[in-house]
N, C-alpha and C positions, 0 to 999 in steps of 0.2 A: 396757392391753391392748385396750380398746375403740377407742382412737385408732389403734392399729396395724391393727386389723381394718378400720377405715374406709379407711385408706391402701391396704391390700391390695385392698379392694373397688373403690376408685377406679382402682387400677392395672389390675385385670381389665377394668373398663369401658373404660378408655382403650385397652387392647390390642385389645379387640373392635372399637372404633370405628376404630382405625388399620388393622386387618386388613380391614375392610369398605372403607375408603378405598383400601387397596393394590389390592384386586381391581378396584374401579371405575377407579382410576388406570391399572392394567394394561390394562383394556379400552379406555380412552380412547387409549392408545398404539396399539392395534390399529386404532382408528378413524382416527387421524391418519395412520398408515402407509398404510391403504387409500385415504384421500383423496389422499395424495401420489402413489401409484401410479396412481390414476384420472386425476389431472392429467397425469401423464407419458404415459399410454397414450392417453387420449381427448382431452383439451384441447390436447395438444401439436400435433395436426394443424391446429388453428385458430390457435393462438398463433404458430406459426412463420411465418404469413402477414404478421405485422407487422414493420416495419423495426426496432422497438424490442424485438423478441423476445429474451428471455434465459432459458435453460433451467435456471437454478439454483433457481427457486422450488419446483418439485415436489421437488427433492432435499433442500431444507431441511426440508420436511414429512416426507419419507421418513426422513431422518436423525433428526429429533426423535422421530418415532413409534418408531423402533427403539431409541433411547436410553431412552424411557419404558418400553418392554417389558423391557429389561434391568434398569433401576432398580427397576421394579415387582416383578420376580422376586427381586432382592436384598433389597427392602424386607420381603418376607414372612419371610425368614430373620432379619432384624434384629428384627422385631416378636416372633417366637417366642422368640428367644434373650434379648431384653430387655436388651441391652447398651447403656448410655447413650451411650458413645462412638459406636457404630455408628448409633444413632438420631440423634445430632447430625450425623453425616456424611450420613445420609439426608436430613435437613432441609436441609442445604447443597445437596445434589444437586437437591432439589425447588425451591429458590430459583433455581438455574441454569436448570432446565427452565422455570420461570415467565418468566424473562427471554427465553429462546429462543422460547417460544411467543408471548409478547407482541410481540417484535420481528418474528416471522414474520407475525403477523396485520397489523401496521402496514405492513410492507413489501409484503404482497400487495395491500392497499388502494392504496398508492402506485403499485405496479407496474401495477395495473389501469388507472389513468388514463393512465400513460405508454404502456402497450401499445395502448390504443385510438387514441391520437394517431397511431401509426405505421401503422394499417391502410389508410388511403386510399392512401398511397404504396406500401405493401407489396403490396397486392392488384394494383395496376397493374403493378408489377415482376414479380409472379408470373405474371400474364397474358402479359406480353411474353416471358417465358422458358418458357412453358407447353410449347411444342413443341420447344424447343432444350435445355432442361435435363434433369435426370435424370427417370426415370419416377416416382420417389418424389414429386416436386413435383406432377406431373400427376395422380397418383392421389389425393393429398391435396386438390388443388383440385376434382377431380371429386367426391370424397366430400363435400366442403363444399357444393358446389352441389346435390347430390342430397339430402343430409341436411337442409339449411336451405331447400331449394326456392327457390333464387335463381339469378341468372345475371349474370355480369359484376361490375363494381365498383359503379357506381351504377345501371346499367341494362344489358340484354342487348346493346345496340348498341355498348357499350364495346369488345367484341371486334372489331367492324368498324372502329372508329376508331383502333385501334392502328397504329403505324408499324413494320413493315408490317402491314397488316390481316390478321386471322386469322379463319377460319370459327368460328361459334359451336359449342362442343363438344356432343356428344350428351348430356352430363350435365346440360344445361339442359332436356332434354325433360321434359314433363309425363308423357308415356307413352312406352313403348319404341318404337323405330323411327320416331321422328317426323321431320318435315321442319323442320330448324332455321331455315330461311328463312321459315317461316310464324310470325308473332308469336303467334298464338293457340295454338300447340303447344309453346311454351317458357315457362319461368317469367318473369314480367314484372318482378319486383322484384330490385334489385341486392343483392349479398351484403354490402356494407359495413355497412348499417344492421342487417341481420339478425345478422351475426357479432358486432357490437359489443353488441347487445342480449343475445345468447346468452352471451357471455363475461362481461358485466356481471352477469348473473343468477347464473351458475355460480361465478365467482370471488368475487362478493359473498358467496355462501353459505359458500364455503371460508374466506374471511377472517373472516366473522362467527363461524363455528364455532371457528376458531383463537383468536380473541380471547376467546370465551366460555370455552373450555377452559383458557385461559392462567391464569385466576385460581383454577382448581381446585387446583393444587399448593400454594397458600398455606394451604389447609385442612390439608394433610398436614404442612406446616412446623410449624403450631401444634400438631397432634396429636402429632407425633414429639417435639417439644421438651417438651411437657407430660408425655408418658409417661416421657421420660428424667429429668425433674425428679422425678416421683413415685417412680421406681425408686431414685434417689439418696436421696430422703427416707426410703424404706423401709429402705435399708441403714443410714442414720444412726440411725433409731429402733431397729433391731435391735442396733446397737453400744451405744446408750444403755441 
């Protein structure tokens, strides 16, 4: 009888731990989903300037975050019901999430290096198409210059060295209504170095968070399998 009580106590403890894990895991899904949306909404404007731009990275995070939210909700039901089969299935799902998150973190790190390599050529191409392409590109380029306080690719005169030459945009102005022909009234630093530093810092944080969170589901795999094992043990002891 004492052994059976110990098993029941262990099962209650494991259920509590797994429920706490499920809540934290569910919240991590919201965080990953938010990061993916932020990358798509905010970083997209900068990333598309690179010739190596690929729009799949944010969607990987959005998809992974959504999957975690769904699995986290399902997990709470599994924990409450205490069905070993469902708990093993949950553990398998967590293992898949671990692989997805770990792969996403590694791919973002690799993508960061590839992305920055294409900015030199990409910025020059964007400048050449600045007045001929869609307003979307011009708006994004203006936003980049205003936000990062930069002008041109390597320097402001890059606009004048284009073939054909183009006037320096007003988004290069330090203050409103400036004379873009006056060097002291426009941003002196080029955008290449600034945008690379900006993306390296932000994508590095995203990749680091993705890799850090990736190992978290392994805790859930252990907890769910242990709880399933204890439940099976309890049933065996009751039959004995």
